[in-house]
Each structure stands twice: as C-alpha cells, then as structure tokens.
N, C-alpha and C positions, 0 to 999 in steps of 0.2 A: 387859937384857930390854925395857925401855921403848923403846929405840932400835930393836931388832929388830921389835917390834910395829908401830912407826910405819912402818918400811920395808915391812912386809907390807901395811899399809893403802895405802901409796903405790903399791906394785906392783899391788894389786887394783883400784885406781881405774879404769884404762883399760878393764878388763873390765866393770865396772859401767856405765860410760858407753856401751859398745857395746851392752849389754843394753837399757839405757834407750832408745837410739836405735832398736833393732830393735822394741821395744814401741811406740814412737811411730809408726814406719812401719806396723806392723801395725794400729794403731788408725786411722790415716788411711785405710789400705786398706779396713778394715771400714766406715769412715764413708762412703767413696765407694760401696761396695756398697749401704749403706742408702739413700743419696741416689738411686742408680739404681733401687732397688726402689720407693722412694716415687714417683718419676717414672712408673715403669711402672704402678703401682697407679692413680695419678691419670689416666694416659692410658686405662687400662681403664675407669675410672669414667666418663670423658667419652664414650668410644665407646659404653659401655653406655647412658648417658643419652640419647645421640643415637638409639640403636636403639629404646629405650623410647619416646622422643618420636615417632619415626616410626610405631611400632606403635599407640600410644595417641592420637596427634595431640592432645597436651595434654589438654584436657578434652572433646574431641569424641568422635566415633563412630568405630568401626573402619572401615577402608576405605582407599582410595588417597589421600585428601587432595587437594591441588591438584596437577594434572598439567600437563605442558608443552603438551598438546593443547588445553587450555582457557585458554591465555594467549597473548598476542601474541608473535611472534618478536622476537628482540633488536632494539633500535632502531638506526638508522644515525646516524653522526656528521654526515651531510649533511642530516638532517631534525630537526625539533623535534617530539617526541611530547608531546601534552597528554592528560591523563587527568582523569576526574571519577568520584567514588564517594561514595555515601551509605553509611557504615559504621554500620549500625543501632545507635544508642544505645551506642556504644563506651564502656566495655567491658562493659556490662550490658544484657541484653535484659529490659526491664521487664514483658514479657508473662508470664502465669502459666505455671508449669511444667506440662507435659503429658506424663506418662510414656508415653502411648500414641502420641503423635505426635512425640516427640523434642525438645521445646523444651529448650534449655539457657540458663541465666541468664547465663552468661559467654561472652564472645567467645573463640573458639578462636584463641589468639595464634599458634600454629604455622601454621595455615592462613592467617591474616591476613598474617603476615610473608612466607610463601611467595608469596602473591598480590601483595603490594606489590613484592617483589623482581622477580617475573616481569613486572609492568607495565613496568618499565624506562623510566619516563617522565621527561621533563625538567621538566615543570610538572604538578602534580596539585592539583585542587580537591576538598575534602572537606566532608561535612556530617555532623551528628549525633555530633560528637566531644565526649563529656562529660568524660572525664579527659584534658585536653590535655597535662599533663606526662608522663603515661605514654605517650601516643600518640607524642610526640616521640621518646622513647627507642626505641620499636618501629620507627618510620620510619627512624631512624638505623641500627639493626641491619639492617633489611631492605634499605636502600639499598646496603649493602656498599661498593663503590668510589665511589658517588655522594656528593657533599657536600651533602646536603639542608639547606635552611633552611626555616623554617616560621613562619607568622604566623596568628593567629586574630582574629576579630572581637571586639568588646567585650561582646556580649550574645548569649546563646543561647536567648532566648525562655523561655516558662514551664517548659520541660523542660531548660533549660541545654544544648541541643544546639548546639554551636559550629560555625561555618563556618570553614574554614581553607584556606590556599593554601601549597603547598610548591614549591620549585624547587631544581634542582641548581646550586649556586653556582659550580661549575667550568665550567659551560656557559652559564649564564643569570645575569644580574644584575637586581636590582630597580632601577627608575629612580625616584628619590625615595622617598616613603613611601607605604604603603598607606592607603586611606581607606575610608569606609563610606557607603552610601546610606541615611541614616537614615529617609527617607520610606517605604522598603519595609517597615519595621516599623510597619504601619498602626495597630496597637494594642500594648499593653504585652506581650502574649503572643507576638509575632512578632519575627523577627530582621531586622536590616538586612542589605543585600547588602554583600559584601566586594569591594573594587576594588584592583587592583595593576597597574602597568605594568612590563613586562619587556623586556630587550634581550639578544639572543644575543651571546656573546663571539667570534663568528666574523666573518670579513671577506668580504663586507659584512655588517654586523649587521642583524638583523630586530628591530624594535620592535613590541610589541603589548600591548594592555590586556585583562585578564581581569576580568569581573564574575561572581562566584560567588554563586548564589542558593539559597535553600531556602524555598519559598513555602508558604502555608497548605494543609493537607491535606484530602482527602475532598470529596465533593459539597457537604456543609454549609459548607465553607470557601470556596466559590466567590465569594461577595460580597466577602470579604477578598482573595482572589486577584485579582479584577478591579481592586481599588484598588491592589494591589501592581504589577500590570502597568502601570497608569497612572503610578505613582510612578517605576518603572524607566524608562519611556520618556521621561518629563519630564526625568529626570536625563541620559539619553543625549542628548536634544535640546539641553540646555544645556551639556553638558560634553564631548561626543565629536564635535564638528563639525570641529575643526581638524586640522592635519596631525599634531599630537602624538599624537592617538588615531585615526589613520587606519585602523589595524588593530584590530578589536575582536572579542572573544569573550565572549558572554553564555552561561553554562552553569550546569548544576546540576539540582537536583530541583525542577522546576516544579510537580509534583503535579497535572498536568492530568488530572483524573478525570472532568470534566464536572460540570454542576450537577444538582441534584435534578430529575429529569424530563428532563434533557438528556444527551447522549452525550459520551464522551471526544473523538470525532472532531469534534463541533460546537465544543467549547471549543478544541481544537487549531487548527481553522480560524480561529476568532476571534483567537487569540493570534498566529498567523502573519500575519494581516492587520494587527494592531497593530504588530508588529515590522517588517513591510515598510514601514509608514508612517514608521518611524524609520531606514530604510535598512538593516535587517538581514534576512538570509535564513536560514531554518532549514536545517541540514545534515542530511538524512534519515539515520536510523540504518539501516545495511545489515543488521543482525541482526534488526530488527523489534521488539525489546523491550529493556527495561532492568531489569525487576523482576518478581517473582512475588508473588501474594497468593492468599488463600483463595477469592476470588470471592464471588459473592452467594448461593451455595448453602449446604448444611450443612457442618459442620466435619468433613471426611472425609479430610483429608490430600492432596487433589487441588488443586494450585496452578495458577493460570492466569497467563499472561504479560500484562504491561502496559508501556506506554511513558510513563515519568514523567520521565526524565532527558534533557534536551534540550540542543542546541548551536545557537546562533545566531551568525552571522558578519557582519562588515562589513569591507570593504577586502580586503586580501591580493590585490590586483590582479596583482602580479608573482609570485605564489606559487600552488602547487597544494595544496589541502587535501583529504585523503581523507575519505570518509564515516565517521562514528563507528561503531565496532564494540563489541559487548558481549561480556564474557568470563565465566569461571567457569560457573555453572549455566545462564546464558543460552546460552552456547556449547555446553555439555554436552547440553542438551535441545533445541537448535536453536530456541529460543523456542516450542517446543510445550508440550503439557501436561506438568507435572511431578508425578508421582505419588510421594508421600513418606509412606508408611505405616510403622507400627511395624516395626522390624527392617530397614527399607530406606531409612532417612532419608538425604536428600541433605545431605551435610555442610556445604558452604559456604552453602547456603540457610538451614539451621537455626542454625548456630553461628558464622557471620560476619555475613551481612546478607541481607535479602530482595532488596536491590538488587545489580546486577552492576556491576563496574567497566567504564568505557567509555573507549576511547582513539581518537585520530585523529592524523594526521601532517600537518605543514606543511613543505613543501619548496620550493626555488626553482623558478620556472616554467621550462619548456624554451624 
C-alpha cells in the first residue's frame, strides 16, 4: 500500500507542476496588465495636469497666456540673438495685493517659462532675480534643447535683486571668467554691473563683451544714476579700448526716468552724449517702449508705456545689428495705453513683469 501511494504521488507530480506553471503565467499576465494600467493612469494624470496648467496658467489669470504673436520668430543659426529682461522681483512681487486690479504676489511660472522658451535667445541678460537657484531650474526647463549656462553677480543691492547672464553653451562659450564693475554700486544699496566676454562656436567666430546693468530707479535716484553713468564710462575707457573688447554691448535697465523737474527725454539725451564720448551708440528700440507703469495719475488700472531698458553698442563693424524689439505686453498693446482693470487684467504685465523682454540680432555683414 505504501508503495502504491508513493507511485500515485509520483504520477501526480507532473500535473501539479503544470498547474503551478499555468498559475505563474497567469500571474505574470495579470502583472503586465497592472503595469499597463498604471502607465495609462500616469499618462492620463500628466495630460490632465497639462490641460489644467493651460487653463489656469499656474497661479495667474484665465486667458490665452503667452501667444506666438507676441514673441519673436525662431532664431536663425546664422545669427546671434541677444535678449535682456527685468523679471520683476522673481519669484515674488513685493507690492501689496490688490483684488480690484489683479496683483499677484507670485510670478506666473507657466507664462515665464513660455516666454523664456519663445525668446529663443543665445545670450540673455536678467535683472531682479531674487531666487537664483529656482530661476536656474526654470531657465533649464524653458530652454528645452538649448544648453543654458547661467552666472550671477555677487550682490543684489538692498532688495537682493541679482543681475545675471545666461548663454547657450552649445553655440556660445564664455571667454575667461565674468567680472563686475564695483564702481557702479555707488552706495551699499546699489548693484555692481556684470561683465562677460563671449565667443561663438561658429567659423569664423564672433567675440563680444556684454555689460549688464540695473541702475538706480525713479527721479529721486537721478543723482546716484549720474554717478553710475560716470563709473560705467570710466571702466569702459580703461578696459574696453583694445581689440579684445572691440565689440561691446552695454544693456539692461538703465531706469532713465528723468530727474525731479526734468523729463525722461532730457536724461536720455544726456546719457546718449556721455556714451558717445566713450565710443558707444544707442541702438533705438523699434517698438518704442520696454515697460509699463501706473503713471503720475490716480491708481486706476491704466498703465502707460516707458523706455527704461536700453542697448548701447561699440564695434561690430563687420556685422549687422538689428534694432531692439520689445515683446509680450509691449507687443500686444503696440506700446500704446494698457488698460488693465478688474476682470480684464493683462496677464504677463501683472503676474510676470512690468518690463517686457527685448531682443536683437547680430549677423555677419553682407
């Protein structure tokens, strides 16, 4: 009997093995189905998140967000596109919340990324970057296929508003190290200018130096701005005379508002004269404005255009440089009056920056 039982067990063993094998195959099949379902759910979540992002524009207002019509066309590999942008107190707007006029304390990251991506620039100068670490991550995402590198100055003034320079390392290389013009920080509350020399990776290469500035604001700051002009020109006279810096760009937020009792046009003419004495010429902005502000009237949501962000050039004798153009809300409103009242707030003005990004192109001469 014992032998017979053992034989029965032996004979039954192949059947058990087959059943176990089938169970394992069934479990693997179910596991694959679960994995596929998880992937599908994750894809649905991502697509839904992108849809919600588009609808809500992150923390901004409903509307179209950044559109292609208010950004430059894609850049050409034959040119160097340079941009400048004061991104108001990134990532926080320190002005008080105003529920009637739409102030948001936070920068709309979605609109900012879309705008940075659309600028498609080889070199970009920034001002008012408070959170430098977070901004670097945003620029990397916005750059997509561009390999942006980014440097900041050592001091952002009393409000910690840092000046930065970014470049696409696949197309442009930095020559040596960046430096600062300490004399432009005329008092402890102001920022030094940031200087870097770049060289294109094309043949023949183009080498040029960028000086990025953010000068004292408002008519009451004119006496300090005048000192900053002098410090800037003194540095150029001493350091930008040789062939190494034959091509020079001085750009940024000059805050040319005029002095108390004087006009913006008067201060701009004075600055142009000082720069001409150092061999630089202003490249006129073809849009006519670079920023919007409330104006001198009552707080009514009507914004007026202003020209604060300037570009001065020296050299580029064998190249053509296009006139700077302003984008986003400057383009959208054609540098005319911007009416932004409750319920019809202009998104990029309120939740990205009062300043508009500016671009220009450098190309070989014909």
